[in-house]
PyMOL Python script that loads the backbone (N, CA, C, O; Angstrom):
from pymol import cmd

cmd.read_pdbstr("""\
ATOM      1  N   UNK A   1      27.085 -24.111  99.755  1.00  0.00           N
ATOM      2  CA  UNK A   1      26.542 -24.603  98.494  1.00  0.00           C
ATOM      3  C   UNK A   1      27.574 -25.523  97.847  1.00  0.00           C
ATOM      4  O   UNK A   1      28.771 -25.237  97.861  1.00  0.00           O
ATOM      5  N   UNK A   2      27.093 -26.635  97.277  1.00  0.00           N
ATOM      6  CA  UNK A   2      27.962 -27.615  96.632  1.00  0.00           C
ATOM      7  C   UNK A   2      28.089 -27.262  95.156  1.00  0.00           C
ATOM      8  O   UNK A   2      27.099 -26.981  94.480  1.00  0.00           O
ATOM      9  N   UNK A   3      29.322 -27.282  94.671  1.00  0.00           N
ATOM     10  CA  UNK A   3      29.537 -26.973  93.252  1.00  0.00           C
ATOM     11  C   UNK A   3      29.045 -28.126  92.389  1.00  0.00           C
ATOM     12  O   UNK A   3      28.886 -29.252  92.861  1.00  0.00           O
ATOM     13  N   UNK A   4      28.809 -27.826  91.125  1.00  0.00           N
ATOM     14  CA  UNK A   4      28.326 -28.827  90.189  1.00  0.00           C
ATOM     15  C   UNK A   4      29.319 -29.984  90.074  1.00  0.00           C
ATOM     16  O   UNK A   4      28.917 -31.148  90.056  1.00  0.00           O
ATOM     17  N   UNK A   5      30.603 -29.670  89.997  1.00  0.00           N
ATOM     18  CA  UNK A   5      31.639 -30.697  89.877  1.00  0.00           C
ATOM     19  C   UNK A   5      31.661 -31.622  91.083  1.00  0.00           C
ATOM     20  O   UNK A   5      31.818 -32.834  90.939  1.00  0.00           O
ATOM     21  N   UNK A   6      31.502 -31.050  92.280  1.00  0.00           N
ATOM     22  CA  UNK A   6      31.497 -31.852  93.499  1.00  0.00           C
ATOM     23  C   UNK A   6      30.275 -32.756  93.529  1.00  0.00           C
ATOM     24  O   UNK A   6      30.362 -33.924  93.905  1.00  0.00           O
ATOM     25  N   UNK A   7      29.142 -32.207  93.131  1.00  0.00           N
ATOM     26  CA  UNK A   7      27.908 -32.990  93.113  1.00  0.00           C
ATOM     27  C   UNK A   7      28.024 -34.168  92.141  1.00  0.00           C
ATOM     28  O   UNK A   7      27.612 -35.284  92.458  1.00  0.00           O
ATOM     29  N   UNK A   8      28.580 -33.915  90.972  1.00  0.00           N
ATOM     30  CA  UNK A   8      28.763 -34.982  89.978  1.00  0.00           C
ATOM     31  C   UNK A   8      29.688 -36.057  90.532  1.00  0.00           C
ATOM     32  O   UNK A   8      29.423 -37.249  90.374  1.00  0.00           O
ATOM     33  N   UNK A   9      30.769 -35.643  91.176  1.00  0.00           N
ATOM     34  CA  UNK A   9      31.713 -36.602  91.749  1.00  0.00           C
ATOM     35  C   UNK A   9      31.056 -37.433  92.851  1.00  0.00           C
ATOM     36  O   UNK A   9      31.294 -38.637  92.945  1.00  0.00           O
ATOM     37  N   UNK A  10      30.230 -36.795  93.684  1.00  0.00           N
ATOM     38  CA  UNK A  10      29.542 -37.519  94.757  1.00  0.00           C
ATOM     39  C   UNK A  10      28.546 -38.529  94.189  1.00  0.00           C
ATOM     40  O   UNK A  10      28.467 -39.662  94.663  1.00  0.00           O
ATOM     41  N   UNK A  11      27.791 -38.114  93.177  1.00  0.00           N
ATOM     42  CA  UNK A  11      26.828 -39.024  92.558  1.00  0.00           C
ATOM     43  C   UNK A  11      27.524 -40.209  91.888  1.00  0.00           C
ATOM     44  O   UNK A  11      27.061 -41.345  91.988  1.00  0.00           O
ATOM     45  N   UNK A  12      28.633 -39.939  91.207  1.00  0.00           N
ATOM     46  CA  UNK A  12      29.382 -41.005  90.548  1.00  0.00           C
ATOM     47  C   UNK A  12      29.918 -41.992  91.583  1.00  0.00           C
ATOM     48  O   UNK A  12      29.851 -43.205  91.382  1.00  0.00           O
ATOM     49  N   UNK A  13      30.445 -41.476  92.680  1.00  0.00           N
ATOM     50  CA  UNK A  13      30.984 -42.338  93.733  1.00  0.00           C
ATOM     51  C   UNK A  13      29.874 -43.181  94.353  1.00  0.00           C
ATOM     52  O   UNK A  13      30.069 -44.366  94.622  1.00  0.00           O
ATOM     53  N   UNK A  14      28.714 -42.574  94.580  1.00  0.00           N
ATOM     54  CA  UNK A  14      27.592 -43.299  95.176  1.00  0.00           C
ATOM     55  C   UNK A  14      27.113 -44.400  94.230  1.00  0.00           C
ATOM     56  O   UNK A  14      26.829 -45.513  94.671  1.00  0.00           O
ATOM     57  N   UNK A  15      27.023 -44.098  92.939  1.00  0.00           N
ATOM     58  CA  UNK A  15      26.588 -45.091  91.961  1.00  0.00           C
ATOM     59  C   UNK A  15      27.592 -46.231  91.886  1.00  0.00           C
ATOM     60  O   UNK A  15      27.206 -47.399  91.845  1.00  0.00           O
ATOM     61  N   UNK A  16      28.867 -45.900  91.866  1.00  0.00           N
ATOM     62  CA  UNK A  16      29.912 -46.913  91.796  1.00  0.00           C
ATOM     63  C   UNK A  16      29.881 -47.792  93.036  1.00  0.00           C
ATOM     64  O   UNK A  16      30.047 -49.009  92.952  1.00  0.00           O
ATOM     65  N   UNK A  17      29.664 -47.158  94.201  1.00  0.00           N
ATOM     66  CA  UNK A  17      29.636 -47.912  95.452  1.00  0.00           C
ATOM     67  C   UNK A  17      28.486 -48.919  95.457  1.00  0.00           C
ATOM     68  O   UNK A  17      28.660 -50.057  95.893  1.00  0.00           O
ATOM     69  N   UNK A  18      27.307 -48.504  94.972  1.00  0.00           N
ATOM     70  CA  UNK A  18      26.187 -49.437  94.978  1.00  0.00           C
ATOM     71  C   UNK A  18      26.373 -50.537  93.944  1.00  0.00           C
ATOM     72  O   UNK A  18      25.983 -51.678  94.190  1.00  0.00           O
ATOM     73  N   UNK A  19      26.952 -50.226  92.805  1.00  0.00           N
ATOM     74  CA  UNK A  19      27.228 -51.255  91.801  1.00  0.00           C
ATOM     75  C   UNK A  19      28.257 -52.242  92.346  1.00  0.00           C
ATOM     76  O   UNK A  19      28.109 -53.455  92.195  1.00  0.00           O
ATOM     77  N   UNK A  20      29.294 -51.711  92.977  1.00  0.00           N
ATOM     78  CA  UNK A  20      30.331 -52.569  93.566  1.00  0.00           C
ATOM     79  C   UNK A  20      29.738 -53.485  94.625  1.00  0.00           C
ATOM     80  O   UNK A  20      30.114 -54.652  94.729  1.00  0.00           O
ATOM     81  N   UNK A  21      28.819 -52.955  95.403  1.00  0.00           N
ATOM     82  CA  UNK A  21      28.181 -53.740  96.460  1.00  0.00           C
ATOM     83  C   UNK A  21      27.363 -54.881  95.867  1.00  0.00           C
ATOM     84  O   UNK A  21      27.417 -56.008  96.359  1.00  0.00           O
ATOM     85  N   UNK A  22      26.611 -54.594  94.816  1.00  0.00           N
ATOM     86  CA  UNK A  22      25.801 -55.627  94.165  1.00  0.00           C
ATOM     87  C   UNK A  22      26.700 -56.713  93.579  1.00  0.00           C
ATOM     88  O   UNK A  22      26.405 -57.901  93.705  1.00  0.00           O
ATOM     89  N   UNK A  23      27.786 -56.308  92.945  1.00  0.00           N
ATOM     90  CA  UNK A  23      28.709 -57.287  92.360  1.00  0.00           C
ATOM     91  C   UNK A  23      29.344 -58.138  93.456  1.00  0.00           C
ATOM     92  O   UNK A  23      29.443 -59.358  93.323  1.00  0.00           O
ATOM     93  N   UNK A  24      29.774 -57.490  94.539  1.00  0.00           N
ATOM     94  CA  UNK A  24      30.402 -58.231  95.636  1.00  0.00           C
ATOM     95  C   UNK A  24      29.423 -59.230  96.239  1.00  0.00           C
ATOM     96  O   UNK A  24      29.801 -60.363  96.539  1.00  0.00           O
ATOM     97  N   UNK A  25      28.172 -58.824  96.418  1.00  0.00           N
ATOM     98  CA  UNK A  25      27.158 -59.734  96.970  1.00  0.00           C
ATOM     99  C   UNK A  25      26.914 -60.902  96.027  1.00  0.00           C
ATOM    100  O   UNK A  25      26.764 -62.040  96.471  1.00  0.00           O
ATOM    101  N   UNK A  26      26.873 -60.626  94.724  1.00  0.00           N
ATOM    102  CA  UNK A  26      26.635 -61.664  93.728  1.00  0.00           C
ATOM    103  C   UNK A  26      27.774 -62.673  93.720  1.00  0.00           C
ATOM    104  O   UNK A  26      27.536 -63.880  93.667  1.00  0.00           O
ATOM    105  N   UNK A  27      29.010 -62.185  93.773  1.00  0.00           N
ATOM    106  CA  UNK A  27      30.178 -63.066  93.781  1.00  0.00           C
ATOM    107  C   UNK A  27      30.216 -63.881  95.067  1.00  0.00           C
ATOM    108  O   UNK A  27      30.539 -65.069  95.048  1.00  0.00           O
ATOM    109  N   UNK A  28      29.885 -63.240  96.181  1.00  0.00           N
ATOM    110  CA  UNK A  28      29.891 -63.948  97.466  1.00  0.00           C
ATOM    111  C   UNK A  28      28.851 -65.073  97.471  1.00  0.00           C
ATOM    112  O   UNK A  28      29.042 -66.102  98.118  1.00  0.00           O
ATOM    113  N   UNK A  29      27.756 -64.865  96.744  1.00  0.00           N
ATOM    114  CA  UNK A  29      26.714 -65.886  96.682  1.00  0.00           C
ATOM    115  C   UNK A  29      27.074 -67.005  95.707  1.00  0.00           C
ATOM    116  O   UNK A  29      26.347 -67.992  95.595  1.00  0.00           O
ATOM    117  N   UNK A  30      28.190 -66.852  95.005  1.00  0.00           N
ATOM    118  CA  UNK A  30      28.659 -67.880  94.096  1.00  0.00           C
ATOM    119  C   UNK A  30      28.083 -67.779  92.691  1.00  0.00           C
ATOM    120  O   UNK A  30      28.241 -68.702  91.892  1.00  0.00           O
ATOM    121  N   UNK A  31      27.433 -66.694  92.385  1.00  0.00           N
ATOM    122  CA  UNK A  31      26.845 -66.524  91.058  1.00  0.00           C
ATOM    123  C   UNK A  31      27.887 -65.973  90.089  1.00  0.00           C
ATOM    124  O   UNK A  31      28.885 -65.375  90.491  1.00  0.00           O
ATOM    125  N   UNK A  32      27.630 -66.189  88.829  1.00  0.00           N
ATOM    126  CA  UNK A  32      28.525 -65.680  87.789  1.00  0.00           C
ATOM    127  C   UNK A  32      28.372 -64.168  87.671  1.00  0.00           C
ATOM    128  O   UNK A  32      27.279 -63.635  87.862  1.00  0.00           O
ATOM    129  N   UNK A  33      29.458 -63.481  87.360  1.00  0.00           N
ATOM    130  CA  UNK A  33      29.402 -62.026  87.208  1.00  0.00           C
ATOM    131  C   UNK A  33      29.192 -61.608  85.757  1.00  0.00           C
ATOM    132  O   UNK A  33      29.121 -60.416  85.459  1.00  0.00           O
ATOM    133  N   UNK A  34      29.092 -62.576  84.857  1.00  0.00           N
ATOM    134  CA  UNK A  34      28.888 -62.208  83.462  1.00  0.00           C
ATOM    135  C   UNK A  34      27.425 -61.848  83.236  1.00  0.00           C
ATOM    136  O   UNK A  34      26.524 -62.401  83.867  1.00  0.00           O
ATOM    137  N   UNK A  35      27.216 -60.922  82.334  1.00  0.00           N
ATOM    138  CA  UNK A  35      25.873 -60.458  82.029  1.00  0.00           C
ATOM    139  C   UNK A  35      25.637 -60.664  80.545  1.00  0.00           C
ATOM    140  O   UNK A  35      26.450 -60.250  79.719  1.00  0.00           O
ATOM    141  N   UNK A  36      24.531 -61.300  80.207  1.00  0.00           N
ATOM    142  CA  UNK A  36      24.190 -61.502  78.803  1.00  0.00           C
ATOM    143  C   UNK A  36      23.469 -60.264  78.294  1.00  0.00           C
ATOM    144  O   UNK A  36      22.449 -59.853  78.847  1.00  0.00           O
ATOM    145  N   UNK A  37      23.999 -59.687  77.258  1.00  0.00           N
ATOM    146  CA  UNK A  37      23.383 -58.512  76.652  1.00  0.00           C
ATOM    147  C   UNK A  37      22.623 -58.992  75.423  1.00  0.00           C
ATOM    148  O   UNK A  37      23.218 -59.564  74.510  1.00  0.00           O
ATOM    149  N   UNK A  38      21.315 -58.765  75.392  1.00  0.00           N
ATOM    150  CA  UNK A  38      20.542 -59.254  74.251  1.00  0.00           C
ATOM    151  C   UNK A  38      20.931 -58.529  72.966  1.00  0.00           C
ATOM    152  O   UNK A  38      21.178 -57.323  72.963  1.00  0.00           O
ATOM    153  N   UNK A  39      20.978 -59.282  71.888  1.00  0.00           N
ATOM    154  CA  UNK A  39      21.301 -58.686  70.591  1.00  0.00           C
ATOM    155  C   UNK A  39      20.106 -57.867  70.124  1.00  0.00           C
ATOM    156  O   UNK A  39      18.953 -58.219  70.374  1.00  0.00           O
ATOM    157  N   UNK A  40      20.405 -56.778  69.446  1.00  0.00           N
ATOM    158  CA  UNK A  40      19.328 -55.955  68.919  1.00  0.00           C
ATOM    159  C   UNK A  40      18.721 -56.656  67.711  1.00  0.00           C
ATOM    160  O   UNK A  40      19.437 -57.258  66.911  1.00  0.00           O
ATOM    161  N   UNK A  41      17.416 -56.579  67.583  1.00  0.00           N
ATOM    162  CA  UNK A  41      16.792 -57.226  66.433  1.00  0.00           C
ATOM    163  C   UNK A  41      17.216 -56.550  65.139  1.00  0.00           C
ATOM    164  O   UNK A  41      17.397 -55.334  65.082  1.00  0.00           O
ATOM    165  N   UNK A  42      17.369 -57.360  64.112  1.00  0.00           N
ATOM    166  CA  UNK A  42      17.776 -56.815  62.817  1.00  0.00           C
ATOM    167  C   UNK A  42      16.647 -55.968  62.247  1.00  0.00           C
ATOM    168  O   UNK A  42      15.475 -56.337  62.320  1.00  0.00           O
ATOM    169  N   UNK A  43      17.019 -54.835  61.684  1.00  0.00           N
ATOM    170  CA  UNK A  43      16.030 -53.958  61.071  1.00  0.00           C
ATOM    171  C   UNK A  43      15.555 -54.597  59.769  1.00  0.00           C
ATOM    172  O   UNK A  43      16.350 -55.194  59.043  1.00  0.00           O
ATOM    173  N   UNK A  44      14.280 -54.476  59.477  1.00  0.00           N
ATOM    174  CA  UNK A  44      13.792 -55.046  58.221  1.00  0.00           C
ATOM    175  C   UNK A  44      14.425 -54.330  57.030  1.00  0.00           C
ATOM    176  O   UNK A  44      14.613 -53.113  57.045  1.00  0.00           O
ATOM    177  N   UNK A  45      14.745 -55.101  56.012  1.00  0.00           N
ATOM    178  CA  UNK A  45      15.376 -54.530  54.824  1.00  0.00           C
ATOM    179  C   UNK A  45      14.378 -53.632  54.096  1.00  0.00           C
ATOM    180  O   UNK A  45      13.212 -53.985  53.920  1.00  0.00           O
ATOM    181  N   UNK A  46      14.862 -52.471  53.681  1.00  0.00           N
ATOM    182  CA  UNK A  46      14.007 -51.552  52.934  1.00  0.00           C
ATOM    183  C   UNK A  46      13.999 -51.960  51.473  1.00  0.00           C
ATOM    184  O   UNK A  46      14.998 -52.439  50.937  1.00  0.00           O
ATOM    185  N   UNK A  47      12.884 -51.765  50.859  1.00  0.00           N
ATOM    186  CA  UNK A  47      12.773 -52.070  49.431  1.00  0.00           C
ATOM    187  C   UNK A  47      13.560 -51.031  48.636  1.00  0.00           C
ATOM    188  O   UNK A  47      13.500 -49.837  48.928  1.00  0.00           O
ATOM    189  N   UNK A  48      14.281 -51.488  47.648  1.00  0.00           N
ATOM    190  CA  UNK A  48      15.090 -50.600  46.815  1.00  0.00           C
ATOM    191  C   UNK A  48      14.357 -50.391  45.496  1.00  0.00           C
ATOM    192  O   UNK A  48      13.948 -51.344  44.832  1.00  0.00           O
ATOM    193  N   UNK A  49      14.201 -49.123  45.133  1.00  0.00           N
ATOM    194  CA  UNK A  49      13.506 -48.837  43.880  1.00  0.00           C
ATOM    195  C   UNK A  49      14.413 -49.174  42.693  1.00  0.00           C
ATOM    196  O   UNK A  49      15.623 -49.339  42.845  1.00  0.00           O
ATOM    197  N   UNK A  50      13.815 -49.271  41.536  1.00  0.00           N
ATOM    198  CA  UNK A  50      14.578 -49.577  40.318  1.00  0.00           C
ATOM    199  C   UNK A  50      15.598 -48.476  40.040  1.00  0.00           C
ATOM    200  O   UNK A  50      16.709 -48.753  39.588  1.00  0.00           O
ATOM    201  N   UNK A  51      15.218 -47.235  40.308  1.00  0.00           N
ATOM    202  CA  UNK A  51      16.122 -46.101  40.079  1.00  0.00           C
ATOM    203  C   UNK A  51      17.337 -46.189  41.014  1.00  0.00           C
ATOM    204  O   UNK A  51      18.471 -45.958  40.596  1.00  0.00           O
ATOM    205  N   UNK A  52      17.081 -46.525  42.283  1.00  0.00           N
ATOM    206  CA  UNK A  52      18.175 -46.665  43.239  1.00  0.00           C
ATOM    207  C   UNK A  52      19.097 -47.813  42.847  1.00  0.00           C
ATOM    208  O   UNK A  52      20.319 -47.686  42.926  1.00  0.00           O
ATOM    209  N   UNK A  53      18.518 -48.926  42.428  1.00  0.00           N
ATOM    210  CA  UNK A  53      19.325 -50.077  42.029  1.00  0.00           C
ATOM    211  C   UNK A  53      20.163 -49.752  40.804  1.00  0.00           C
ATOM    212  O   UNK A  53      21.315 -50.174  40.712  1.00  0.00           O
ATOM    213  N   UNK A  54      19.597 -49.008  39.863  1.00  0.00           N
ATOM    214  CA  UNK A  54      20.343 -48.614  38.669  1.00  0.00           C
ATOM    215  C   UNK A  54      21.537 -47.737  39.053  1.00  0.00           C
ATOM    216  O   UNK A  54      22.627 -47.890  38.500  1.00  0.00           O
ATOM    217  N   UNK A  55      21.327 -46.818  40.002  1.00  0.00           N
ATOM    218  CA  UNK A  55      22.418 -45.943  40.459  1.00  0.00           C
ATOM    219  C   UNK A  55      23.497 -46.758  41.153  1.00  0.00           C
ATOM    220  O   UNK A  55      24.686 -46.511  40.955  1.00  0.00           O
ATOM    221  N   UNK A  56      23.091 -47.725  41.962  1.00  0.00           N
ATOM    222  CA  UNK A  56      24.068 -48.584  42.651  1.00  0.00           C
ATOM    223  C   UNK A  56      24.891 -49.376  41.640  1.00  0.00           C
ATOM    224  O   UNK A  56      26.110 -49.489  41.766  1.00  0.00           O
ATOM    225  N   UNK A  57      24.211 -49.918  40.644  1.00  0.00           N
ATOM    226  CA  UNK A  57      24.907 -50.696  39.620  1.00  0.00           C
ATOM    227  C   UNK A  57      25.893 -49.830  38.853  1.00  0.00           C
ATOM    228  O   UNK A  57      27.009 -50.258  38.556  1.00  0.00           O
ATOM    229  N   UNK A  58      25.474 -48.598  38.534  1.00  0.00           N
ATOM    230  CA  UNK A  58      26.347 -47.675  37.797  1.00  0.00           C
ATOM    231  C   UNK A  58      27.564 -47.313  38.651  1.00  0.00           C
ATOM    232  O   UNK A  58      28.685 -47.240  38.148  1.00  0.00           O
ATOM    233  N   UNK A  59      27.330 -47.089  39.946  1.00  0.00           N
ATOM    234  CA  UNK A  59      28.430 -46.750  40.858  1.00  0.00           C
ATOM    235  C   UNK A  59      29.427 -47.901  40.933  1.00  0.00           C
ATOM    236  O   UNK A  59      30.637 -47.674  40.911  1.00  0.00           O
ATOM    237  N   UNK A  60      28.933 -49.126  41.022  1.00  0.00           N
ATOM    238  CA  UNK A  60      29.824 -50.295  41.068  1.00  0.00           C
ATOM    239  C   UNK A  60      30.647 -50.396  39.789  1.00  0.00           C
ATOM    240  O   UNK A  60      31.849 -50.659  39.827  1.00  0.00           O
ATOM    241  N   UNK A  61      29.988 -50.184  38.668  1.00  0.00           N
ATOM    242  CA  UNK A  61      30.671 -50.280  37.382  1.00  0.00           C
ATOM    243  C   UNK A  61      31.746 -49.206  37.238  1.00  0.00           C
ATOM    244  O   UNK A  61      32.877 -49.498  36.851  1.00  0.00           O
ATOM    245  N   UNK A  62      31.380 -47.952  37.555  1.00  0.00           N
ATOM    246  CA  UNK A  62      32.351 -46.853  37.448  1.00  0.00           C
ATOM    247  C   UNK A  62      33.514 -47.058  38.413  1.00  0.00           C
ATOM    248  O   UNK A  62      34.665 -46.786  38.070  1.00  0.00           O
ATOM    249  N   UNK A  63      33.213 -47.537  39.617  1.00  0.00           N
ATOM    250  CA  UNK A  63      34.255 -47.777  40.610  1.00  0.00           C
ATOM    251  C   UNK A  63      35.216 -48.864  40.135  1.00  0.00           C
ATOM    252  O   UNK A  63      36.430 -48.736  40.290  1.00  0.00           O
ATOM    253  N   UNK A  64      34.671 -49.931  39.559  1.00  0.00           N
ATOM    254  CA  UNK A  64      35.510 -51.016  39.044  1.00  0.00           C
ATOM    255  C   UNK A  64      36.392 -50.521  37.903  1.00  0.00           C
ATOM    256  O   UNK A  64      37.568 -50.879  37.823  1.00  0.00           O
ATOM    257  N   UNK A  65      35.823 -49.694  37.015  1.00  0.00           N
ATOM    258  CA  UNK A  65      36.599 -49.139  35.907  1.00  0.00           C
ATOM    259  C   UNK A  65      37.729 -48.248  36.419  1.00  0.00           C
ATOM    260  O   UNK A  65      38.859 -48.334  35.938  1.00  0.00           O
ATOM    261  N   UNK A  66      37.424 -47.396  37.390  1.00  0.00           N
ATOM    262  CA  UNK A  66      38.441 -46.493  37.946  1.00  0.00           C
ATOM    263  C   UNK A  66      39.551 -47.295  38.623  1.00  0.00           C
ATOM    264  O   UNK A  66      40.725 -46.936  38.526  1.00  0.00           O
ATOM    265  N   UNK A  67      39.188 -48.365  39.299  1.00  0.00           N
ATOM    266  CA  UNK A  67      40.184 -49.204  39.958  1.00  0.00           C
ATOM    267  C   UNK A  67      41.061 -49.908  38.927  1.00  0.00           C
ATOM    268  O   UNK A  67      42.280 -49.976  39.085  1.00  0.00           O
ATOM    269  N   UNK A  68      40.436 -50.433  37.867  1.00  0.00           N
ATOM    270  CA  UNK A  68      41.217 -51.135  36.844  1.00  0.00           C
ATOM    271  C   UNK A  68      42.169 -50.188  36.115  1.00  0.00           C
ATOM    272  O   UNK A  68      43.208 -50.611  35.608  1.00  0.00           O
ATOM    273  N   UNK A  69      41.811 -48.908  36.066  1.00  0.00           N
ATOM    274  CA  UNK A  69      42.676 -47.906  35.430  1.00  0.00           C
ATOM    275  C   UNK A  69      43.679 -47.310  36.415  1.00  0.00           C
ATOM    276  O   UNK A  69      44.457 -46.426  36.057  1.00  0.00           O
ATOM    277  N   UNK A  70      43.658 -47.795  37.655  1.00  0.00           N
ATOM    278  CA  UNK A  70      44.560 -47.330  38.723  1.00  0.00           C
ATOM    279  C   UNK A  70      44.476 -45.824  38.946  1.00  0.00           C
ATOM    280  O   UNK A  70      45.487 -45.172  39.205  1.00  0.00           O
ATOM    281  N   UNK A  71      43.278 -45.280  38.845  1.00  0.00           N
ATOM    282  CA  UNK A  71      43.098 -43.843  39.058  1.00  0.00           C
ATOM    283  C   UNK A  71      43.055 -43.552  40.543  1.00  0.00           C
ATOM    284  O   UNK A  71      42.472 -44.306  41.322  1.00  0.00           O
ATOM    285  N   UNK A  72      43.683 -42.445  40.929  1.00  0.00           N
ATOM    286  CA  UNK A  72      43.714 -42.032  42.327  1.00  0.00           C
ATOM    287  C   UNK A  72      43.586 -40.526  42.408  1.00  0.00           C
ATOM    288  O   UNK A  72      43.876 -39.810  41.450  1.00  0.00           O
ATOM    289  N   UNK A  73      43.146 -40.052  43.568  1.00  0.00           N
ATOM    290  CA  UNK A  73      43.079 -38.628  43.840  1.00  0.00           C
ATOM    291  C   UNK A  73      42.132 -37.881  42.921  1.00  0.00           C
ATOM    292  O   UNK A  73      41.014 -38.321  42.656  1.00  0.00           O
ATOM    293  N   UNK A  74      42.604 -36.744  42.443  1.00  0.00           N
ATOM    294  CA  UNK A  74      41.789 -35.861  41.612  1.00  0.00           C
ATOM    295  C   UNK A  74      41.397 -36.532  40.293  1.00  0.00           C
ATOM    296  O   UNK A  74      40.295 -36.315  39.788  1.00  0.00           O
ATOM    297  N   UNK A  75      42.295 -37.343  39.737  1.00  0.00           N
ATOM    298  CA  UNK A  75      41.975 -38.035  38.478  1.00  0.00           C
ATOM    299  C   UNK A  75      40.795 -38.994  38.678  1.00  0.00           C
ATOM    300  O   UNK A  75      39.902 -39.077  37.835  1.00  0.00           O
ATOM    301  N   UNK A  76      40.805 -39.706  39.789  1.00  0.00           N
ATOM    302  CA  UNK A  76      39.708 -40.641  40.080  1.00  0.00           C
ATOM    303  C   UNK A  76      38.405 -39.879  40.296  1.00  0.00           C
ATOM    304  O   UNK A  76      37.353 -40.283  39.800  1.00  0.00           O
ATOM    305  N   UNK A  77      38.480 -38.780  41.034  1.00  0.00           N
ATOM    306  CA  UNK A  77      37.289 -37.974  41.314  1.00  0.00           C
ATOM    307  C   UNK A  77      36.675 -37.450  40.011  1.00  0.00           C
ATOM    308  O   UNK A  77      35.459 -37.501  39.826  1.00  0.00           O
ATOM    309  N   UNK A  78      37.524 -36.949  39.117  1.00  0.00           N
ATOM    310  CA  UNK A  78      37.053 -36.429  37.832  1.00  0.00           C
ATOM    311  C   UNK A  78      36.432 -37.554  37.004  1.00  0.00           C
ATOM    312  O   UNK A  78      35.370 -37.386  36.405  1.00  0.00           O
ATOM    313  N   UNK A  79      37.106 -38.695  36.980  1.00  0.00           N
ATOM    314  CA  UNK A  79      36.599 -39.830  36.200  1.00  0.00           C
ATOM    315  C   UNK A  79      35.249 -40.299  36.757  1.00  0.00           C
ATOM    316  O   UNK A  79      34.307 -40.505  35.993  1.00  0.00           O
ATOM    317  N   UNK A  80      35.150 -40.466  38.061  1.00  0.00           N
ATOM    318  CA  UNK A  80      33.909 -40.943  38.678  1.00  0.00           C
ATOM    319  C   UNK A  80      32.768 -39.974  38.402  1.00  0.00           C
ATOM    320  O   UNK A  80      31.645 -40.398  38.131  1.00  0.00           O
ATOM    321  N   UNK A  81      33.045 -38.698  38.467  1.00  0.00           N
ATOM    322  CA  UNK A  81      32.010 -37.697  38.222  1.00  0.00           C
ATOM    323  C   UNK A  81      31.489 -37.803  36.800  1.00  0.00           C
ATOM    324  O   UNK A  81      30.279 -37.821  36.575  1.00  0.00           O
ATOM    325  N   UNK A  82      32.400 -37.872  35.847  1.00  0.00           N
ATOM    326  CA  UNK A  82      31.970 -37.948  34.443  1.00  0.00           C
ATOM    327  C   UNK A  82      31.287 -39.292  34.151  1.00  0.00           C
ATOM    328  O   UNK A  82      30.319 -39.343  33.391  1.00  0.00           O
ATOM    329  N   UNK A  83      31.776 -40.355  34.739  1.00  0.00           N
ATOM    330  CA  UNK A  83      31.202 -41.683  34.530  1.00  0.00           C
ATOM    331  C   UNK A  83      29.769 -41.745  35.069  1.00  0.00           C
ATOM    332  O   UNK A  83      28.877 -42.277  34.409  1.00  0.00           O
ATOM    333  N   UNK A  84      29.557 -41.205  36.257  1.00  0.00           N
ATOM    334  CA  UNK A  84      28.240 -41.266  36.854  1.00  0.00           C
ATOM    335  C   UNK A  84      27.229 -40.349  36.154  1.00  0.00           C
ATOM    336  O   UNK A  84      26.028 -40.616  36.179  1.00  0.00           O
ATOM    337  N   UNK A  85      27.712 -39.283  35.539  1.00  0.00           N
ATOM    338  CA  UNK A  85      26.817 -38.377  34.813  1.00  0.00           C
ATOM    339  C   UNK A  85      26.401 -38.974  33.473  1.00  0.00           C
ATOM    340  O   UNK A  85      25.272 -38.781  33.021  1.00  0.00           O
ATOM    341  N   UNK A  86      27.312 -39.695  32.848  1.00  0.00           N
ATOM    342  CA  UNK A  86      27.069 -40.167  31.492  1.00  0.00           C
ATOM    343  C   UNK A  86      26.479 -41.468  31.364  1.00  0.00           C
ATOM    344  O   UNK A  86      26.245 -41.933  30.249  1.00  0.00           O
TER     345      UNK A  86
END
""", "prot")
cmd.dss("prot")
cmd.show_as("cartoon", "prot")
cmd.util.cbc("prot")
cmd.orient("prot")
């Protein structure tokens, strides 16, 4: 009986051998070895509700205020929490 590890190694070697063979044949025929990978289509933008936009605007404002006050660590966390609540 063949162990799982041996089987995986044999399959990997067989796959590599066939890929290597295809590449070697392609190069021998004078073709380019580069492969063009198609770009994924851009996902359509989701509509943002007024409530979501208001939250984003508030987050930007609070973040800018915290940065201008040079707040860091726990002080920044406390400030951001109170700013976003109020």
